[in-house]
C-alpha positions as MATLAB code, in Angstrom:
seq = 'MKEELATIQQIYNVAVEFIINYSFQIIGAILVLIIGSKLAGWIGRKIAVLCEKKGFDTTLSQFLGNMSKVVVLAFVIIIAASKFGITIAPFIAALGAIAFGSSFAIAGPLSNYGAGLSIIVSRPFVVGNTITVQGVSGVVDEIRLAATLLSTEDGEVITIPNKHIVGEILLNSFENRIVETTVGVAYKDDPEQAIAVIRNVLAQTDGVCQAPSPQVGLENFGASSLDIGLRYWVPTKQYFQIRYQVNLAIHRALGDAGISIPFPQRDVHITKEG';
ca = [
      -2.054  -41.555  180.907;
       1.564  -41.057  182.155;
       3.731  -42.885  179.165;
       0.954  -40.315  176.911;
       1.650  -36.897  178.961;
       5.778  -38.156  179.260;
       5.211  -38.445  175.230;
       3.630  -34.589  174.684;
       5.891  -33.495  177.429;
       8.818  -34.951  175.316;
       7.338  -33.507  172.045;
       6.671  -29.961  173.562;
      10.090  -29.728  175.273;
      11.756  -30.674  171.807;
       9.395  -27.665  169.635;
      10.584  -25.610  172.043;
      14.303  -26.488  171.906;
      13.739  -26.101  168.187;
      12.145  -22.817  168.520;
      14.741  -21.308  170.648;
      17.373  -22.729  168.652;
      16.543  -21.849  165.109;
      13.926  -18.924  165.814;
      16.514  -16.377  164.477;
      16.930  -18.474  161.556;
      13.045  -19.059  160.763;
      12.736  -15.116  160.732;
      15.661  -14.604  158.673;
      14.790  -16.927  156.287;
      10.945  -16.042  156.112;
      12.229  -12.484  155.418;
      14.592  -13.516  153.122;
      11.926  -14.844  151.141;
       9.214  -11.814  151.093;
      11.838   -9.558  150.508;
      13.620  -11.586  147.899;
       9.933  -12.380  146.034;
       9.461   -8.600  146.198;
      12.993   -7.704  144.639;
      12.766  -10.578  141.761;
       9.304   -9.410  141.118;
      10.263   -5.743  140.804;
      13.958   -6.876  138.603;
      12.160   -8.656  136.007;
       9.369   -5.621  135.161;
      11.957   -3.402  135.354;
      13.832   -5.632  132.691;
      10.782   -6.204  130.185;
      10.143   -2.309  130.314;
      14.080   -1.752  129.442;
      13.673   -4.511  126.680;
      11.028   -2.822  124.868;
      12.370    1.123  125.451;
      15.624   -0.724  123.837;
      13.354   -1.739  120.713;
      12.816   -5.415  121.191;
       9.215   -6.492  120.738;
       7.024   -7.620  123.347;
       7.467  -11.693  123.375;
      11.035  -11.211  123.877;
      10.846   -8.243  126.310;
       8.337  -10.417  128.385;
      10.708  -13.641  128.578;
      14.148  -12.200  129.547;
      12.279  -10.363  132.173;
      10.627  -13.697  133.847;
      13.901  -15.265  133.300;
      15.549  -12.780  135.522;
      12.930  -13.315  138.042;
      13.545  -17.033  138.348;
      17.217  -16.280  138.485;
      16.891  -13.912  141.376;
      14.410  -16.068  143.303;
      16.786  -19.218  142.935;
      19.186  -16.938  144.663;
      17.084  -15.969  147.301;
      15.677  -19.402  147.845;
      19.672  -20.827  148.012;
      20.001  -17.570  150.568;
      16.935  -18.819  152.646;
      18.601  -22.182  152.640;
      21.673  -21.422  154.131;
      20.051  -19.456  157.135;
      19.278  -23.652  158.449;
      22.533  -24.710  157.415;
      21.358  -26.238  154.248;
      23.820  -27.194  151.204;
      22.474  -27.249  147.884;
      24.674  -29.735  146.228;
      22.801  -32.743  147.303;
      19.438  -30.837  146.041;
      20.919  -30.451  142.380;
      22.649  -34.559  142.738;
      18.513  -35.171  143.381;
      17.552  -33.471  140.612;
      19.551  -34.843  138.100;
      18.811  -37.753  139.231;
      15.091  -37.502  139.122;
      15.633  -35.397  135.609;
      17.256  -38.794  134.140;
      14.624  -40.993  135.175;
      11.995  -39.078  134.272;
      13.541  -37.947  130.750;
      11.205  -40.052  128.700;
       8.331  -39.157  130.081;
       8.926  -35.417  129.800;
      10.304  -35.536  126.306;
       6.891  -34.286  124.705;
       6.629  -30.950  127.034;
      10.560  -30.576  126.872;
      10.444  -30.607  122.971;
       7.850  -27.690  123.377;
       9.971  -25.522  125.499;
      12.778  -26.222  123.330;
      10.906  -25.017  120.563;
       9.263  -21.943  122.347;
      12.484  -20.884  123.097;
      13.627  -21.158  119.510;
      10.637  -19.010  118.538;
      10.841  -16.239  120.733;
      14.725  -16.208  120.297;
      14.477  -16.638  116.251;
      11.864  -14.704  115.755;
       9.697  -15.619  112.780;
       6.101  -13.833  114.145;
       5.732  -11.639  116.702;
       2.384  -10.568  119.133;
      -0.010   -9.416  116.488;
       1.171  -11.278  113.371;
      -1.388  -13.459  111.675;
       0.079  -17.079  110.982;
      -1.264  -20.194  109.463;
       0.070  -23.555  110.451;
      -0.725  -27.063  110.590;
      -4.018  -26.049  108.897;
      -5.207  -23.749  111.699;
      -4.853  -19.694  111.247;
      -5.408  -16.871  113.469;
      -3.607  -13.677  115.276;
      -1.084  -14.381  117.927;
      -2.141  -13.085  120.454;
       0.293  -15.081  123.210;
       3.711  -16.791  122.810;
       4.743  -18.507  125.995;
       7.440  -21.650  126.427;
       5.197  -24.302  125.621;
       2.846  -22.947  123.212;
       1.522  -20.340  120.854;
      -1.804  -19.192  121.491;
      -4.277  -17.594  118.354;
      -7.559  -15.627  118.248;
      -9.820  -15.516  115.715;
     -12.691  -13.228  114.278;
     -14.873  -15.171  115.855;
     -13.202  -15.001  119.287;
     -11.808  -18.502  119.329;
      -8.697  -19.097  121.085;
      -6.350  -21.521  119.336;
      -3.554  -23.353  121.140;
      -0.520  -24.536  119.570;
       2.112  -26.632  120.975;
       5.314  -24.670  119.807;
       7.104  -28.163  118.836;
       4.208  -28.639  115.910;
       5.280  -24.862  114.812;
       9.022  -25.180  114.412;
      10.561  -27.234  111.485;
       6.606  -26.905  109.795;
       5.760  -25.116  107.078;
       4.494  -21.325  108.690;
       2.808  -18.517  106.495;
       3.171  -14.980  108.325;
       0.530  -12.516  106.551;
       1.957  -10.107  109.206;
      -1.608   -7.832  110.193;
      -3.543   -8.902  107.141;
      -4.973  -11.789  105.712;
      -5.358  -12.031  101.771;
      -9.239  -12.768   99.991;
      -9.025  -14.273   96.503;
     -11.720  -14.777   94.902;
     -13.451  -15.122   91.182;
     -16.337  -12.467   89.696;
     -18.118  -14.382   86.109;
     -19.328  -12.012   83.827;
     -21.128  -12.485   80.436;
     -19.128  -12.590   77.085;
     -21.128   -9.849   75.861;
     -20.097   -7.524   78.518;
     -17.098   -5.493   78.567;
     -14.225   -6.797   81.138;
     -12.224   -3.311   80.936;
     -15.436   -1.856   82.533;
     -15.974   -4.603   84.940;
     -12.664   -4.771   86.400;
     -12.955   -1.042   86.606;
     -16.494   -1.548   88.220;
     -14.366   -4.070   90.640;
     -11.465   -1.742   91.789;
     -14.029    1.145   92.400;
     -16.048   -1.115   94.616;
     -12.534   -2.124   96.352;
     -11.777    1.572   96.445;
     -14.310    2.640   98.416;
     -14.714   -0.225  101.112;
     -13.659    0.908  104.037;
     -11.314   -1.815  105.564;
     -10.006   -2.792  102.088;
      -6.172   -2.128  102.465;
      -4.928    0.101   99.559;
      -1.242   -1.078  100.438;
      -0.265   -2.989   99.008;
      -3.313   -2.199   96.061;
      -5.845   -4.886   95.225;
      -5.180   -6.680   91.737;
      -8.051   -7.542   89.505;
      -7.748   -8.884   85.937;
      -9.202  -11.468   83.780;
      -8.509  -14.613   85.113;
      -9.485  -17.229   83.124;
     -12.332  -17.881   80.175;
     -14.746  -20.254   81.539;
     -17.703  -21.780   80.087;
     -20.172  -19.303   79.909;
     -18.195  -16.220   81.486;
     -15.107  -14.714   81.652;
     -13.992  -14.926   85.155;
     -12.569  -11.751   86.776;
      -9.757  -12.375   89.472;
      -9.639  -10.089   92.272;
      -7.170  -10.154   95.282;
      -7.390   -7.765   98.161;
      -6.029   -7.216  102.154;
      -8.363   -7.151  104.807;
      -7.160   -7.342  108.818;
      -7.777  -11.003  109.847;
     -10.146  -10.175  112.720;
     -12.838   -8.392  109.963;
     -12.141  -11.452  107.109;
     -15.558  -12.737  106.570;
     -16.522   -9.445  107.541;
     -14.861   -7.232  104.786;
     -15.327  -10.145  102.342;
     -19.195  -10.516  102.705;
     -19.124   -6.733  102.302;
     -17.279   -6.288   99.532;
     -19.354   -9.122   97.716;
     -22.425   -7.630   97.802;
     -21.219   -3.946   96.754;
     -20.021   -6.025   93.680;
     -23.101   -7.934   92.622;
     -24.938   -4.214   93.102;
     -22.269   -2.297   91.126;
     -21.685   -4.686   88.211;
     -26.078   -4.273   87.929;
     -26.167   -0.843   88.183;
     -23.442   -0.954   85.340;
     -25.387   -3.017   83.303;
     -22.889   -5.766   83.441;
     -24.926   -9.321   83.972;
     -23.627  -12.498   86.487;
     -24.364  -15.616   84.064;
     -24.896  -18.979   85.322;
     -24.397  -21.943   83.723;
     -26.703  -23.087   80.761;
     -27.165  -26.048   78.698;
     -29.086  -26.636   75.222;
     -30.712  -29.734   75.128;
     -31.599  -31.066   71.312;
     -34.772  -33.281   70.938;
     -34.510  -35.155   68.262;
     -37.395  -37.780   67.113;
     -36.340  -40.927   65.803;
     -38.709  -41.623   62.695;
];
């Protein structure tokens, strides 16, 4: 029992001595961390706002703001560590050894970060653009160092690792997406009249972009119809909604104009062998 009390007393003495000797350093380090973290956040926000005022895009502005915050926080941690007489040289050496040993394990994430930095600097697309890559399409909501986030008309969120974007064939259609389809009309009908009817529908439908203007023309001579091709742009988030609306309006307008939409027919002749 006496030995246990002696041990407790020894621990108590060490704790009191530590507090007496390092109390000011501890308080100073805590104050440095609190004030420094607040300052780092304030500087990061100010730099992001300044970059946006200078005409930088949102992604690059946020990246520069975040980098500034990280740099300031690093200096704050160094200052706080110095309050205890701790030097950062051993930590840098240890981090270097750890990074070398784990380089193979983190090759994938690092390649994503490198690709993300390339996207942010070269800016093949920005937030709000519509991109198609690796067989998926959507509006760019956010560009992170590790991944790019897309959203679709259905409210889905698509996360693409940045290493699967850089070096791939990338389609950027900016704010809109193109609709390409065909409408067949009977050979007996006037194709110029059908083209005029379709143009009128596209001009009167809300949401169909008029710059660039829709393209309508005779695309093919089908087996049972003249195929009228049409191409027009719509906002990406309303792609299917407007496409279905246009299709129904074209069907009604052609019917009102007396233009028929034929269906494949086949004549069958039956011969009787005598």
